[in-house]
N, C-alpha and C positions, 0 to 999 in steps of 0.2 A: 610165546606165551608170555614172557616178561616185557617183550616190545608194546605186545597189545594193552598190557595193563599199565604201562608207562603212559601210551597215548591216550588212554581212556582218562587218566588221572589229569593227565594237562588240558583234556577239552573240559572237564569238570571244572577245575580250577579256572580256565579261562572264562566259562560262562558266569563263574561266581563272581571273577575279577569285575567283569562287565555290568553286571546286576548292581554290584556294589559301588562302583564309580557313578553310576547314575543316580542312585539312590542318595549317596552322600552330597551330590550336587545341591540339591534339593534341601537335604534335612539338616546339614551343617547350617546353613543360613537362613532357615524356615523356609517360608512360600516367599518367593523372589518378586518383590513389586515389579510393575509395569515401570516404564521410563520414556522419555523423550515423546509426551503426550503433543499432541499437534492438532487444530482444529482448524478447519477450511469452511468458510461460510460459502456454500453455492448458490443461494438464494434468500429471498427475504423470510423463507420458511423453512429452509434446509440445511443443514450443515453435515461435514464427514468428520468423526473423529477417529485418529489413528494414533498408536503408540507401537512401542517395540517391548519385546518380554523375551522369557528363557525359552529356551527351542523345546523344553518337554512340557512347556505349559499350553494347554490349548483352550481354556476356559477362563472368562473374565466377566466380573460384574461392573457394569457401567449405570449410573446414575446421573441424573443433571435437572436444572431448576431454573428459573428467573432469578438471577442475583438480588438479593437483600429483599426477596418477596415474601419469604414465610412459607411458600406453598410447598405441598409435598413434593419428596422428590419423585421423578417418574424412573424407574428402574428397568433394567433388562439384563439377559443373559447374553454373552457374546462368545459365540466361537470362532475364534480368529482375533485378528488386531487392531480392524476397523471396523465402523459401523456409520450408516448413514441413517441421521435423524430427520423425521419429517412432521410437519403439522406444527412446527415452531409458531410462536406469537411474534409477529413482526417488529423491528425496530425495540428489542429489549438487548440487554446484556443478559449472558448465561453463564453458569457455573457447572462444570462437571467433575466427576470423579470416576476413576477406573482401579480396580483390585483383581489381582490374581486368585482365582478360585484353585486351592491345591486339594489332594484327598484327604487330609486331617487336619487343615486349617487353609485361611484365607490372608494374602497379604495385605499391609496397610495400605489407604486409600491414596491414591496421586489424583491431584487436582490440577485444572484448568479453566481457562474460560474464553468467551469470544462474545462478540458481539454483531449481531445481525441487523443494525439500524440502518435506514437509508440513508443516504447521501444529500445533505441538502442542496439546493440549487446555489451556485454564488450569488451573494446579496446584492453585488455590484458590477455594473460592466460598461467598458469605456471603448471608442472608436476613434482611432487616429488615422485619419486620411494620409496616406503615405505617396500615391502618384495617381494619376488620371487613369489606373486601373487595379489599385491595391489600396488595400485598409489593414489594420490590423486591429484586432477585437482582444482586449484585455479585461481581467476580473480579477477578483479577490480570492485569495486559497480558502478552501473549504476542507475544514478539520476531518481527517482519515482518507481524503480523496487521493486517488493513484494516478487517477487517469481523467482526461476532460474530452467531452464531444461537442463540437460547432456545428451548426446548421443555419444554411443563409441561403437566400433565392431574391430573384428581382420580384418586385410586388406582383402577384398573381402567380409566379412560374412554379417551377417543381423545386423543391430541396436540394440543396448539395450538402453532403455531410463531411468533415474533416476530425483528425482526433490528434490530439497532443496530451503531453506530462508535464509542459510549462502551463505558465499563467496567462498566456497570449499565443494568437495563433494568426498568422497572416494570410490574407486572402488575396489571390491572384486571377485576373483573367475577368476584372470587372468592367462594366461600361459606364459612359461618361453619362449626365444627365438622365442617371435612373436611380429610383428610389429601392433601396434593399432592406429586407428584415434580416433578423437573427436570432437565435437563442443558444443558450449554455447550458449543459447539464455536467454534470461531475460523477465518477465512478469510485463506488467504497468496495470493501470486502462483500458486501451484501448484495451488489450489483450497481445499477444506475439510478439515480436519483430522478426529479421531475426536470422538465425544461425549466429555463426562466420565461419570464412573460416577454412576449414578442417585441423586441425595439427594432428600430428603423434607422437609417443613415441615409445621405443624399450626396451623389458626386457631382458636382456643378461646376462644368466646363468654364464658365465665367469668374468663377469664385478663385479660379488656379490659375489662370492665365495661359499664353502659350508658353511660357518658361518653366510650367512646373515642374517637369523632370530633371531639369538641371538645381531647379532650387532646392526641391527635394533630396537629391544626393548629398548635396554640399552640407545642407542643414541637420541630415538625420543623428539621431543622437545614439551612439551604441556603448555597450560595455563590455571588458574582457576582465576576467579572474583568471590568475593565475600564480604560483602551479594549482592543478586541479585534477587529480586528488590532492590534499595537502595534509601535512601532521601539526604544522605550528602557526604559519604565517601564511595569510591570502593577501595577495595585492590586486588593486582595481584599478583598472585603466579605463576611463572615460571619454568619449571622442564628441567634440562639439557640445560639450556643456559641463557644468561646474557640480560638485556633488553638495548638496545641504545636509542629507540626513542618510543614514543607512538602518535599515530594520534586519535585524537577525534572525531567521523563523526556523522551526522545528519542520521536520516532514508534514506534521499537521496542521502547518500554518499557523503557530503558535509565536508569538514574538518572546524571544528569548531576552534580547538584548537592543538598544537603540543606540546609534554611534553618531556622534557629531561627524561632519567632514573630516575623512580621511583616507587617505588612498592605500593603507595597510592595516590588516585586523590581524590580532593575533586570537588563534581558535584551539591553540594548544589544550585548552583547559576542557574542549567539549568531548563528549562521548563519541567513539565512531559511528559514523552512519551518515545519511543525507540531509542538507540542510539548503535554506534558499536565501538570497539577500534581497531586500526589495531597496532599490535606490532612489532616492528623490533629488530632481535636480533643480537648478535654481529656476529653470522656466516650466516648474511642474510636473515633468516629466516621470512615469515610474516606471523604473525598469526592473525585471526581475531575473534572476540567474541562480541555478541550481550548483552546488558544489558538495562534495564527498570529503569528509574527514576520515583520516584512517588512523 
């Protein structure tokens, strides 16, 4: 009988202890706010908001609206830690807030933002003929773009499409004495933007002559950067050309610094991330390369 009484007391204490710990986790710090908020734009009018929260909380309140608009908040109750937003107005910056809903109180609001603006098309494009069967399409950086798409075709033919994260793309397998059309578009978080207007170029056999391949190989300008990634100094090595100016750009294509002719750049003051260098040569050739600052 004594052993049975002892076991019953132990079970009651254990049950009380578990209940007390769970309640104490929330009560001591109030209602824990959500954290690690993240917004992923999935289209021009859609986005997914997600966050982390206390394991005992399953109910949250979310509200959102266009930034700096003065519009009333759009509010919803969410059971879980993510929600899909639909019917957004395209090409806008949005702000959103999330808070946890507890039994006796709510947490503070935690805030975030996202932008579902469509990418602009590149403002300028340039064609450089490299050989009897190849050409390079180059363009200016688009703010917020993470990827570019190029399509090209012989006049009246079917489009061929290629992709790149750089600001240029080489086209191979072209034919002499042929007019080619091409377009470029950029991709931001909200998706692909519009195509540039159709431009064209012509590979003329008479313009190159019979020694075109040998001449282009020997004269082609190229650039190397090292070490990459780098934490302090970035060395620039250019072949078959001389540097006249260097532009240092951030990941959004915005100019951070303009540097006169220099084969070495100190980047120690930059924050960690991706950057680009646009190098202008004495022959007015523009070369673009990416590097990582860590």
